[in-house]
N, C-alpha and C positions, 0 to 999 in steps of 0.2 A: 571643680570648675564645671559649670553647666554646659549643655550642648551649644547654646547660643554663643557663649564666650569662646569656646573652642573654634567655632566657625569664624568668628570675627578675627581671632588671632591668625588662623590659617589664611584668611583672605588678605590680611595686612601683610603677611609674609610673602604671598604671591605678588602683591603689588610692588613691594620692595625689590623682589627678585627680578621681576620683569623690567623694572626701571633700570636695574644694573645692567641688563643685557642689551637694552636699546641704545644704539649709537646716538651721540649728541646731534641735535639739529644744527646744520651749518648756519653760521651767522653771515652778515653782510661781508665781513672781512674774508671769511673762508671762501665764499662764492666768488668774490672779486679776484682773490689770489689764484684760485683754480682757473678762472678765465684767462688770466695772464699766462700762467704756466702751460695751459693747453695750447695757446697760440704759439708759444715758444717751441713746444715739443713737435708741433705739426709743421712749423715753417722755418725754424732756425737753419742757418747755413751749416751748422754742426749737428743737425738733428739725427744723422745716422751714426754719430760718433759718441754722443753723450749717453751716460748711464742715467736714464731719466728717473728711475726709481730712487736712486741715491740723490739725484738733483732735487727732486721734489721733497724728499725727507729733510734735506738740509734747509731748504727754503721755508717749508711749512713749520719747521722747528723754530726758526727765527721769528715767525709770526704767530706762535701758539698763544700769546697773550693778547693779540690784536682783537679789538671789539668793533672797530670801524675801518673803513677803507684807508683813511689817513695813517692809521697805525700799521698798515701793511707795507708802507714805503721802505723801511729798512730791509725787509725781506725781498722786495723787488730790486733794491740796490744790490743785494747779495746775488740774486738771480742773474742780473746783468753782468756781474763780475764773473760768476761761474760759467756763463756762456763763452767768455773768452774771445769774442770777436772784436772787442775794443771799439765798436762802431754803433751798436744798438743804443737807443736812448728812450727813456720814458718821459713823456711830456704831460705834466699835470694840467688840470682844467684851467689853472690860472696862467699857463704858459711857462712856468718854471720847469726845470728838467732834473731828472735823476740819471746818472751814468754809473757804469761799473767802474771799479778801481782798476787802473791800468798804468803800466810803466811807460807806455808809449807817449812820446812827446813830439810835437810838430812845431816847426818854425825855422825860418831861414834868416840870413843876414839882410840888413837894409841895403837897398840899391837905388840908384837914380836912373832916369831915362838916358840911354847912351846917345852920344853924338856919333852918327854913322855916315859913311860915304853915300852919295846920292844914288848909287846903284844898288843899295841894300834897303829893302823895305823892312819896317819894324812894326809889330803890333803886340801890345801887352794885353793878355786876356785874364780878366778876373771873373769870378763866378757870382751871378746874381742870386737873390733869394726870392721866394714867393712863386706862385703859380698863376697869377692873374694874366690872362691871355694878352691884353693890351700892353702890359708892362713887359712881358716876355718878348713880344714883337719889337717893342721900342728898344729894348736892350740889344737884341740881335741886330737891329738896324744901326744902332750906335757903333757896334763893332765893324759892320760892313762900311759905314761912312768913314770910319778911321782908316780902313784899308784903302778905300777909294781916294782919300786925301793924299796918301803917300804914294800910291801907284803911279808909275809912268813907264814909258816904253824902254827906258834904260835900266829898269830894275832887273838885276840878275837873279835875285832870290830874296827870301824873307826870313827874318828872325821872329819866331813866335815865342814870346817871353811868358812863361807860365809861373815864374817864381812868385811864391806867396799866394797862389790860387787855392783857396780852401774849399770847404763844402758849400753846398747850395743846390741850385737847379742847373743841371748840365745842358738842358735842351736849348735855351737861348744862346749859350756860348757855342754850341755845336752849329746852330744855324748861322751865327755870326761869322765864325771862322771858316765856313764852308767854301768860299771862293779860293782860299789858300789850300785847304785840305783836299778838295776835289770831290767828285761825285762817287757814290757807291757805299757799300758797307764798310764801316770803319772799326767795328768791334761787336762784342756780344756780352750779354749777361748769361751766365751759366749757373744753374742751381744744383743742389746736391744730387738730384735725380737726373742730371744731364739735360734738363730742359733748356733750350737755347733761344734767346731773344736777341735779334740783331738790332744794331743801331748804326746810323750813318747820315749822309747828306745827299739830298736829291732835289734838283730843280728849285733851289731856294728854301728848302725846308729841312729841319732835323726830323728824322723818321725813326720809328721803332717798329720792327716787323712790317716795314713798308707803310705804316700808318703815320701820317704827318702830325707832328707835335707843334712845332713853331714854323709857320709859313710866312715868308716875306713876299710881298706883291711884286716888288721890283728889285730882285736880288742883283748884286753886283757881280760882274765877271772880270777877272784879271786881264790886263792888256796882254801879258805874256803868260798863258796858262801853263799848268803843271811845272811850277818853278822849283828850284832847290829850296829846301827849308831846313833851318837850324832851330831846334826846339830847346829851350832853356829850362832846366830842372833845378829845384832845391828841396829841402826838407819841409818847406812851408806849403808844398803842394799836397793836398789831401782830398780824399773822397771824390767829389765831382771834378776837382782840379786834376786828379789822377786819371779820370776818364778822358779829359782833353789830351793829356800826355799819351794815353793809349791809342787815341784816334790816329795819331801820326806814326805809330809803330807799324812797320811793314809797308809804309807808303814809299814809293820810289823817290830817289833823290832827296832823302831825308836823313838827318843825323841829329842825335840829341847830345847835349852837353850839360855838365853840372854835377850835382850830387844826388843820391837816391831820394825819392819822394818819401812822404811820411809813412805810408803803409796802411792806408785805409781804402785800398782799391777793391772795394766790395759795394754792394747795392742794398739799400734799405727800402722796405715797404711799410706803409703806415696801417695800423690796425686800430680802429676806433673801439673804445672800451665803454663799459656800462655807466661810468661816472663822467663821461665826456672827456676823459683823458685819452691819449693816443700813445700806442707803443710803436716806435719806429724800429723795426726789427731787421737785422742783417739777414738777407735771404738768398743772396747769390754772389758769385764772383764776377769781377770784370775780366774780360778776355779780349785779346787783340783780334785783328781780322783773320789771322791764321788759327784762331781759337786757342792760343796759348793763355792759360789761366794765370791770373796774378793773385791778389789777396794780400800780398806783402808789398814792401817798397818796390817801386819801379825804378830800375837802375838805368842811368844814361849810357849811351854808346861810348862816350868819352868823359872821364872824370875831369871836372874843371871847377875852379873857384871864382868868386866874384872879380878878383883882380885880373883874371886871364880869360874869362868865359866869353866876353864879347869879341875879343881879338881872334880867338879860336873859331868862333862862329863865322866871322867875316872871312877868315882864311879858307874855311870849308866852302863857303858860297862862291868866293872869287876864284877858287882853284877847281 
């Protein structure tokens, strides 16, 4: 073999050897999945409890054959399951969602609006969706209008019926129920690093850390302020519905009746992703005005069922 042939053989060997040592260039799928996992690792409610090396290994193994972002979705579903918060959700650009596998089920029995004595006020609170300011104000005004319609000087107290109140936007409901709830801090979000964010009702507005979220121009005030309140629970109360339940915990002259709530008393934050998807990640616990942390089902003061719950609430208010 001449010198030129030896040189070419050696050069070819070096090229092959160098190619074997160089790591593969990340593709679109790798970059996207890394973006999602990094957000989870930095912000998850369980960020201080999860073994992130093992977590990443499991998720990336599921996506090892992915060539594009759509092919990472099974791995993202696995990641949501491994998080274990039962609340985080991935929303695709088309609006469809991916959730983790969970054994948690929510739902209560059907019920109808009760017939009550004239001295008992009644308001059923549902949770609206969306964040359009005009719609939020309109929904809060709708609740206060319903309160005003029932209110009179003979009302001894109020039944606040939360049964079936699922997730959505808590801020219009907080502004709407404010006349019955009363002024001041009603609870907190508390994250894994003990950062505390307060929420409550003030001068016709729902507030977060004293910043107004939904402000009513002409808020209603009860004829008889600071009334007795009976709050009704069931397993159909979830997420923002559980926030409304927590608003009333620790309030004077208040008692709750029913069965424990669903168990999603945590808060999600939205993170925009590179493909216009959004990761709604669970980042903090809900806590009451005394900073008691939840995160699990919220238990009523008195266990009751649909057959007896209204009568027990009436007896509490009248006595």
